[in-house]
C-alpha positions as CSV (number, residue, x, y, z in Angstrom):
1,M,157.2,125.1,53.7
2,L,156.6,121.5,52.5
3,I,153.8,119.3,53.8
4,G,156.0,117.2,56.0
5,D,157.3,120.3,57.8
6,V,153.7,121.7,58.2
7,A,152.6,118.3,59.6
8,R,155.4,118.4,62.2
9,R,154.7,122.0,63.2
10,S,151.0,121.9,63.3
11,G,150.5,118.4,64.6
12,V,148.1,117.6,61.8
13,S,149.1,114.5,59.8
14,A,150.0,114.9,56.1
15,R,147.1,112.6,55.3
16,M,144.7,114.9,57.1
17,L,146.2,118.0,55.3
18,R,145.5,116.3,52.0
19,H,141.9,115.6,53.2
20,Y,141.5,119.3,54.1
21,E,142.8,120.2,50.6
22,S,140.3,117.8,49.0
23,L,137.5,119.5,50.9
24,G,138.7,123.0,49.9
25,L,139.4,123.9,53.5
26,V,143.0,124.8,53.0
27,R,145.0,124.9,49.7
28,P,148.8,125.2,49.5
29,T,149.8,128.6,48.2
30,G,152.1,127.1,45.5
31,R,154.1,124.1,44.3
32,T,157.8,123.6,44.1
33,E,159.5,122.9,40.8
34,S,159.3,119.2,41.7
35,G,155.5,119.5,42.2
36,Y,155.5,119.3,46.0
37,R,152.9,121.3,47.9
38,E,154.3,124.4,49.4
39,Y,152.5,126.2,52.3
40,A,152.9,129.8,53.2
41,S,152.5,131.4,56.7
42,E,148.9,132.3,55.9
43,D,148.2,128.6,55.0
44,I,149.6,127.5,58.4
45,R,147.6,130.1,60.2
46,R,144.4,128.8,58.5
47,I,145.3,125.2,59.5
48,F,145.5,126.3,63.2
49,H,142.2,128.1,62.8
50,I,140.6,124.9,61.5
51,E,142.0,122.8,64.4
52,S,140.8,125.4,66.9
53,L,137.2,125.3,65.5
54,R,137.3,121.5,65.4
55,S,138.2,121.4,69.1
56,L,134.8,123.1,69.8
57,G,133.0,120.2,68.2
58,L,132.3,121.8,64.8
59,S,132.1,119.5,61.8
60,L,134.5,120.2,58.9
61,R,131.5,121.5,56.9
62,E,130.7,124.0,59.7
63,V,134.4,124.9,59.9
64,G,134.5,125.8,56.2
65,R,131.4,127.9,56.5
66,A,132.8,129.7,59.6
67,L,136.0,130.6,57.8
68,D,134.7,131.4,54.3
69,D,131.3,133.0,54.8
70,P,131.8,136.8,55.5
71,G,128.2,137.0,56.9
72,F,128.6,134.1,59.2
73,T,127.7,134.8,62.9
74,P,128.9,132.3,65.4
75,A,126.3,132.9,68.2
76,Q,123.6,130.5,66.9
77,L,126.2,127.8,66.1
78,V,127.8,128.1,69.5
79,D,124.3,127.9,71.1
80,D,123.6,124.7,69.1
81,L,126.9,123.3,70.1
82,M,126.2,123.9,73.8
83,R,122.7,122.3,73.5
84,Q,124.2,119.2,71.7
85,T,126.9,119.0,74.3
86,R,124.4,119.1,77.2
87,E,122.3,116.4,75.5
88,R,125.3,114.3,75.0
89,I,126.5,114.7,78.6
90,T,122.9,113.8,79.8
91,S,122.8,110.7,77.6
92,E,126.3,109.6,78.7
93,T,125.5,110.2,82.4
94,E,122.3,108.2,82.1
95,L,124.3,105.3,80.5
96,L,126.9,105.5,83.3
97,T,124.2,105.4,86.0
98,R,122.6,102.4,84.3
99,L,125.9,100.6,84.1
100,R,126.7,101.4,87.7
101,R,123.4,100.0,88.9
102,I,123.8,96.8,86.9
103,G,127.3,96.4,88.4
104,A,125.9,97.0,91.9
105,A,123.4,94.1,91.4
106,E,126.4,91.8,90.9
107,P,124.8,89.8,88.0
108,A,126.1,86.2,87.7
109,G,125.6,86.1,83.9
110,W,124.2,87.8,80.9
111,E,120.7,86.4,81.8
112,D,120.8,88.4,85.0
113,V,122.0,91.5,83.2
114,L,119.1,91.3,80.7
115,Q,116.6,90.8,83.5
116,I,118.0,93.8,85.5
117,V,117.9,96.0,82.4
118,A,114.3,94.9,81.7
119,L,113.3,95.8,85.3
120,L,115.1,99.2,85.2
121,Q,113.3,100.0,81.9
122,A,110.0,99.0,83.4
123,L,110.5,101.2,86.4
124,G,110.8,104.1,84.0
125,S,107.8,103.2,81.9
126,E,104.9,105.6,81.3
127,S,102.5,102.8,82.3
128,A,101.7,102.7,86.0
129,G,100.9,99.0,85.8
130,K,104.3,98.2,84.4
131,R,106.0,100.2,87.1
132,Q,104.0,98.5,89.8
133,R,104.8,95.0,88.3
134,A,108.5,95.9,88.1
135,A,108.5,97.0,91.8
136,L,106.9,93.7,92.9
137,S,109.1,91.7,90.6
138,S,112.3,93.3,91.9
139,V,111.9,91.3,95.1
140,E,111.5,87.9,93.6
141,E,113.2,87.9,90.2
142,A,116.3,90.1,89.8
143,P,117.6,92.4,92.6
144,V,117.2,96.0,91.6
145,P,119.9,98.2,93.1
146,V,118.6,100.2,96.0
147,E,119.7,103.5,94.3
148,A,117.3,102.7,91.4
149,L,114.4,101.9,93.8
150,V,115.0,105.2,95.8
151,E,115.1,107.2,92.6
152,A,111.8,105.6,91.5
153,V,110.0,106.1,94.7
154,L,111.0,109.7,95.0
155,S,109.7,110.4,91.5
156,E,106.6,108.2,91.6
157,T,103.2,110.1,91.4
158,D,100.9,107.2,91.4
159,P,100.1,106.4,95.1
160,I,99.6,102.6,94.4
161,V,102.9,102.3,92.6
162,A,104.6,104.4,95.3
163,G,103.3,102.0,97.9
164,A,104.7,99.0,95.9
165,L,108.0,100.7,95.5
166,R,108.3,101.5,99.3
167,W,107.4,97.8,100.0
168,A,110.1,96.7,97.6
169,L,112.6,99.0,99.2
170,V,111.9,97.6,102.6
171,Q,112.0,94.0,101.3
172,S,115.4,94.6,99.6
173,G,116.9,94.7,103.1
174,A,119.4,97.3,101.8
175,G,117.8,100.1,103.7
176,G,118.3,103.1,101.5
177,A,117.5,105.5,104.3
178,E,120.5,107.7,103.7
179,L,119.7,108.0,100.0
180,L,116.1,108.8,100.8
181,A,117.3,111.5,103.2
182,E,118.6,113.5,100.3
183,G,115.0,113.8,99.1
184,L,114.2,115.7,102.4
185,D,116.2,118.6,101.1
186,S,114.6,118.6,97.7
187,P,113.2,122.0,96.4
188,A,110.0,120.1,95.4
189,A,107.5,119.6,98.3
190,E,106.1,116.4,96.8
191,V,109.6,114.8,96.7
192,R,110.1,115.8,100.4
193,K,106.8,114.2,101.3
194,R,107.7,110.9,99.4
195,A,111.1,110.8,101.1
196,V,109.7,111.0,104.6
197,Q,106.9,108.6,103.9
198,S,109.5,106.1,102.6
199,I,111.9,106.5,105.5
200,A,109.0,106.0,107.9
201,E,108.5,102.5,106.5
202,I,112.1,101.4,107.0
203,P,112.2,99.6,110.4
204,N,115.8,100.3,111.5
205,G,117.8,102.6,113.7
206,D,119.2,104.7,110.8
207,A,115.6,105.5,109.6
208,T,114.6,106.4,113.2
209,A,117.6,108.8,113.5
210,L,116.7,110.4,110.2
211,L,113.1,110.8,111.3
212,Q,114.2,112.5,114.6
213,D,116.3,114.9,112.6
214,A,113.2,115.5,110.3
215,L,111.3,116.9,113.3
216,A,113.3,120.1,112.7
217,N,112.8,120.1,109.0
218,P,111.5,123.5,107.6
219,D,108.7,121.6,105.8
220,I,105.7,121.2,108.2
221,V,104.5,118.2,106.2
222,V,107.8,116.4,106.7
223,R,107.7,117.2,110.4
224,R,104.2,115.8,110.8
225,Y,104.9,112.5,108.9
226,A,108.1,112.1,111.0
227,A,106.2,112.6,114.2
228,L,103.6,110.1,113.4
229,A,106.2,107.5,112.5
230,L,108.2,108.2,115.7
231,G,105.2,108.1,117.9
232,V,104.6,104.5,116.8
233,R,108.3,103.8,117.5
234,G,108.0,105.1,121.0
235,I,110.2,108.2,120.5
236,A,109.1,110.9,123.0
237,A,110.6,113.7,120.9
238,A,107.5,113.5,118.7
239,V,105.1,114.6,121.4
240,P,105.1,118.4,120.8
241,T,104.5,118.0,117.1
242,L,101.7,115.4,117.6
243,I,100.0,117.8,120.0
244,D,100.3,120.7,117.5
245,M,98.7,118.4,114.9
246,I,95.7,117.9,117.1
247,V,95.4,121.6,117.7
248,E,95.7,122.4,114.0
249,E,93.4,119.5,113.0
250,A,96.0,118.0,110.8
251,N,95.7,114.2,110.8
252,D,94.6,114.8,114.4
253,V,93.1,111.3,114.8
254,D,96.4,109.6,113.7
255,A,98.3,112.0,116.0
256,A,96.0,111.1,118.9
257,D,96.6,107.4,118.2
258,A,100.4,108.0,118.1
259,L,100.2,109.7,121.5
260,S,98.2,106.8,122.9
261,A,100.9,104.4,121.7
262,L,103.6,106.5,123.4
263,A,101.5,106.7,126.6
264,S,101.7,102.9,126.9
265,D,105.0,103.8,128.6
266,P,104.0,104.8,132.1
267,A,107.0,107.2,132.3
268,L,105.6,109.1,129.3
269,A,101.8,109.0,130.1
270,D,101.9,111.7,132.7
271,Q,104.2,113.9,130.6
272,I,101.8,113.6,127.7
273,A,98.8,114.3,129.9
274,T,100.5,117.4,131.3
275,R,101.4,118.8,127.9
276,L,97.8,118.3,126.7
277,V,96.4,120.0,129.7
278,D,98.8,122.9,129.4
279,C,97.8,123.3,125.8
280,L,94.1,123.4,126.8
281,T,94.7,126.4,129.0
282,H,96.3,128.5,126.2
283,D,94.1,131.5,125.3
284,T,95.0,131.1,121.6
285,V,93.4,127.6,121.4
286,D,89.9,127.8,120.1
287,S,86.9,125.8,121.2
288,S,87.1,123.1,118.6
289,A,90.8,122.5,119.3
290,R,90.1,122.3,123.0
291,R,87.5,119.6,122.3
292,R,90.0,117.6,120.2
293,L,92.6,117.9,122.9
294,T,90.1,116.7,125.5
295,Q,89.3,113.7,123.3
296,A,93.0,112.9,123.0
297,L,93.1,112.5,126.8
298,A,90.7,109.5,126.5
299,D,93.5,107.0,125.7
300,I,96.1,108.5,128.0
301,P,96.3,106.4,131.3
302,G,97.2,107.7,134.7
303,I,96.1,109.9,137.6
304,T,97.1,113.1,135.9
305,T,94.7,112.4,133.0
306,S,91.9,111.5,135.4
307,R,92.3,114.7,137.4
308,A,92.5,116.8,134.3
309,L,89.3,115.2,133.0
310,A,87.5,115.8,136.3
311,D,88.4,119.5,136.1
312,L,87.4,119.7,132.4
313,S,84.0,118.2,133.2
314,R,83.2,121.5,134.8
315,D,84.7,123.6,132.0
316,E,82.8,126.7,130.9
317,D,82.8,125.3,127.4
318,R,79.8,123.0,127.4
319,A,81.2,120.8,124.6
320,V,84.5,120.3,126.4
321,A,82.7,119.6,129.7
322,L,80.4,117.0,128.1
323,T,83.3,115.4,126.3
324,A,85.4,115.2,129.5
325,A,82.4,113.8,131.5
326,Y,81.7,111.1,128.9
327,I,85.4,110.0,128.9
328,L,85.4,109.9,132.7
329,T,82.4,107.6,132.6
330,L,84.0,105.3,130.1
331,R,87.2,105.1,132.2
332,E,85.2,104.3,135.4
333,T,83.4,101.4,133.6
334,R,86.7,99.8,132.3
């Protein structure tokens, strides 16, 4: 079979067939009387083998070795090809993400593009100072896409930089609560914590709804941060978690403050007082927890609280009784 026929059958151009021949990958079995290359069936089969191996990403040199070295084993080469492919996919995905973020910022000109690129690079810097400056600059200089800010805040380990990133996210006005919510399901506890802390600083209804959902999160840390934020926002659903925090001495002072904020609503004050008193009567609650619960009653207004404190001032636990009596004295002098 002549080279033109081989090219048509194999889909490999005559020019490429000559290149294969020059590299010693495939040689025509013979020549016609006129000197034209003539390929046998075995030659064509080898050409198909070459093309198959090239489709896997092998270089022509690697193809030649695979076909001609009797001791060649493909396992290591295939592993290398998989690694290279993964690296290439990662690199291309990162580039696509960067381009998408630049596009989302709607730059007016190349100056804006360069500024956004510089800020994105700074957000990924190993220097905490550079990351912090980038977060602060993102508000005044070039708008950084909310997706980039969310990714940065969820991965930030430095508390100062994390605070700057959360501030920048709020100042952007784009919200980002839904994107942050994905971090609540992260397998990494620190990412879940950063996510709920960031959502807590976004002052809108979407964030409040996500925080309410977070009260049922399997991660107790997420539930506690959500409850503290919801208490400040006047959401009564946070009350049970806040009381549990007082019992468990987990940010109990902040939890008591959140209950106090909720109790500014007269409709909630008696409910909160009743829940605190009910918890005080549980046999499983130890002395120190009962004392903290009694202290939490101090800033809960209403007759239910006053009656509860009067009863507690006669409690068998002297520490609880003294605490209740002291609070009653303070309430009477107000």
